[in-house]
Each structure stands twice: as structure tokens, then as C-alpha cells.
N, C-alpha and C positions, 0 to 999 in steps of 0.2 A: 262354793257355798257349802258351809258345814251345816250339820243338822240343827245346830243350836243358835241360829241367828235370830235377831228380833223379828217380830211379825212383819210380813211384807205387804205391799200394796196389792189389792186384787185388781182385776181388769175385766170389763164387760162392754160389749157392743151389741145392741139389738138391731140386726141388719134389716128387719122387716117392720120395725115399729113406725107408725105414722109420726109426723112432726107435731108435737104438742108442747105444752110448756115444760121448761127444764125441770121445775120442781115436781111436776106430775110424773115425768119420766123417772126421776131419781127415786121416787117412792113407789113405783109400780113393781109388784112381785114378778119374779122371773126365775127360770132355771136355764142355764146356758151351758153348752159344750164349747170348748175352745182348744185350739192347738197350742201346745206349750213345749218349751225346752227347759228342763230342770237338771241342773248339775251336769250339763253337757250331753244329756240324753233326751230323746224324744219322750214326751210324757202325755198321758191323758188327763183331762181336768174338767171340773165342773165349777160353776159359780151360781149362787142363788141368793135371792133376796125374798124373804117370806115375812108375812105379818104374823106376829105372835099374838097380839090382841089389839084393841083399839088404839093403843098408844105406843106399843113396842114392836120393833122389827128385829129380825135376825139376818145378818149378812155373813155369808159363808164362802170359803174358798177351799178347794180340794185339788191336789196335784199328786200323781202317782206314776212311777215307772219301776223298772226292775230293781233299782238300787235303793230308792227312797220314796217316802210319801210325806205329804204335808197336808194337814187339815186344820184350818183356822176358822173361827167364827166369833162374831161380836153381836151381842144383844144391845140395842140402842133405842133411844127415843129422840124426839125433836123438841128442844126446850128453847123458847124465845128465838126460834128460827135457826138454832144451831143443832147439829148432830151431836148427841151426847152418849158416850159409851157407858154401859151399865155393868155388863159382864163379858168376859172373853175366855176363849178356850184355844189352846195351841198344842196340837199333837204332832210330833215329828218322829219319823222312823228313818234311820240310816243303817242299812244292813241289820245288825243285831242290836244296835243302840236305839233306845227309845227315850222320848222326853214328853212329858205332859205338864202343862202349866195353866193354871186358872187365875184370871184376874177379876177383881171386884172393884167397881167404881162407885163409892158411896157418896152421893152428892149432898146428902143431909149432913154428914160429918165432914165433907170435903176431903176425903182421903181415899187413895187407891192402894190396894194390897194384893199380893200374889201368893199362891200356894202351889204345892206340887214339886216337880223336879227343878227347883231353882235355888240358888245359893241363899243362905240366910240374910246376907247383906242386900239382896235384891228383893226381899219380901215386902219391903215398905215399912210403914206407910209413906206415900208421897202425897204432899198437899195438892189438891186439885184447884184449878183456876177455871173461870168461865171460858169456854171455847176449847178446852183440852180435848184431844182426840187420841185414839190408838191407831196403830199402823193401818188396819184395814179401812177405817173410816176416812183417812186422809184423801184417798182417791175420789170419793164422792164430794168431799169439800172442795177439792181443786176445780172440779168441773163447775160447781155452783159459783165459786168465787171468781173464776175466770170470766164467766158469762156476765157477772155483775160488775166487772171491772175493779175488783178488790185486790189488794196485795196478796200474794200467795205465801203468807207467813203463818206458821203453825207452831203449836207446842204439843209434841207427841209425848204422851205418858204411857210407857210400856216397859214390861220386864224390870220393874223396880227403879226406873229413873225417868226424869223429864228432860227433853231435849228440844231446843228451838230448831225448826226446819224452815228454810226459805227456798222457794222454787223460782227460777228465772225463766223468762220467755226467750226461746231461741229460734224464733221465726216460724214459717209455715212449711209443711211438707205434705206431699201426697202419699197416702197410705192406701194400698190395694188389698181388699179382703174379698175372697170368693169372686174375683173378677170385677169387682166394683170399686171405683176409686173415690176416696174421701179426702177433702182438704182438711188437714189437722194442724192445730197449733202445738208446737213442740215445747215442752217445759222440762227443766232438769234441775237437779240439785247435786252437789258434791259434798261429801263428808269424809275427809281423809282419803283412804284408798277405795271408798265406796261411791257409786254413782247410781242415781235412779233417773230414768227418763220416761216421760209420759207423752203420748200423742192424743190430743183432745179435739173432738169434733163438736161444733156448737150445738147441734141438734140431738146429741146423744148424752145419756145421763152419767156415763163414766168414761175413762180413757179408752180409745180404740185399741191402743197397744201400750204395754208397760215393759220396760227393759231394765233389769237390775244387773250391775256390774261390780266386780271386786277385783282389785289389782289389774284393771284393764281387761278382764275376761268376763264374758257374759255368764251369769249364773242362773237367771230366770228370765224367760222371754214369753210373754203371754199375748195372744191375739185371738179375739173371739171369732168364731166361724158360724155359729148358729144359736138360735134361741127357741125355747119351747115353754 
């Protein structure tokens, strides 16, 4: 995994949350600590969902080890039942190399644009369509759509381009976290030499685990261990 890849999926599991409706879980503020492996090394990480105001939320992911750090966040709202990105920030550091990219999703003009450390041809604008997501919001959408029995088809608009993404269901697996076992539905997608896999538990708002691979090698592996 290089420092300058597209925004990745976040991963959260709330081990002690009571069973309530999926929508309520998905929109409940939290701060979580999780175990992670980033670029082949153990890393520390946090994930949070916070309410910005009555209509907006901020979804954040931070990973850090001795070689690199990754900090991503998306401000979003819910429009006609859909998660809708409004602004995004992507900060990546690899040794002495740094990259900072900001995204703006203007739904009035239906255009997305990017600024910061990004090539001119990737600055946009990209025309927005209803249902478009950025990388961080897709993991929330997968859980909601799987529970509703909807196809896991998405259009990701990120880093100056729009790409269709389709996840396939690959059966059930048991995932053990902190000594507790969960039956999870495994979903995955392939795009060239890149693969993303998510394990989803029906009563949890986001995947219990997310694994990202490139050229057959694990680059990011996230599993939540606690919530506060």
C-alpha cells in the first residue's frame, strides 16, 4: 500500500451495544479503538462518528504506526434515506512524504471538486448523481443495504473520478473478537490487482472486519476491539 491510494473503507464494531434498529445503530455517535495492520506493521487506530449539527455527521478514520499515518474524514448528511457526502479530508504521511487532499461535494450544482496535493486532471469537476458515495461512506451503505436485501452496487466518487463498485456475497464465516464469536456475512469485490473484503454482522452498524489487499498481499486489516 503506497501513501497515495484512494480513500479506504473504515471499520467499526460496537461489542457492547444492545440490539436496536440498524438505522439507529448506524447513526449513533461513537469513538472506537481497534487493532490494525497497516503496510505490514502493527498499528494503532481510532474510528469515530460524531454529530456536527442537527443534519450533519462527521465520520473519521485514523491509523498510525512507525512508518506511516492515515487520517480520513467525511462530513455527510442523509438525504431521501441515502448517505450523502458533503466534504472530505485525506491526510497521508509515509516517512517524509506527505499528502493532503480536500474534497467538496456540491449537491446544488451537482459537482464534486478536489484541492490540495492532487494532480490537475484529478481536481474535477465530476458530475454527481443521486446515491454517489465516497470511500469511507461505502462501508455504512453496505451494512444498510445487505440488511434490506438490496444489491450491493455503488458509484464511488473520489479523488477526481467516478467508479462503479459491486460487492458479491461469499457466504458466512465466524469471526472472533475479544473471545466472542460472531456469525458474519462475507462480501468482497475485485478491481484489477486490488481486493476488498468485509465481514458484516446483522446487528452491528458497520463491518466487523475489513481487509484490503493489493497484488495478493494484505495492506490494511482492521478489526474493532472496543468502544467508548
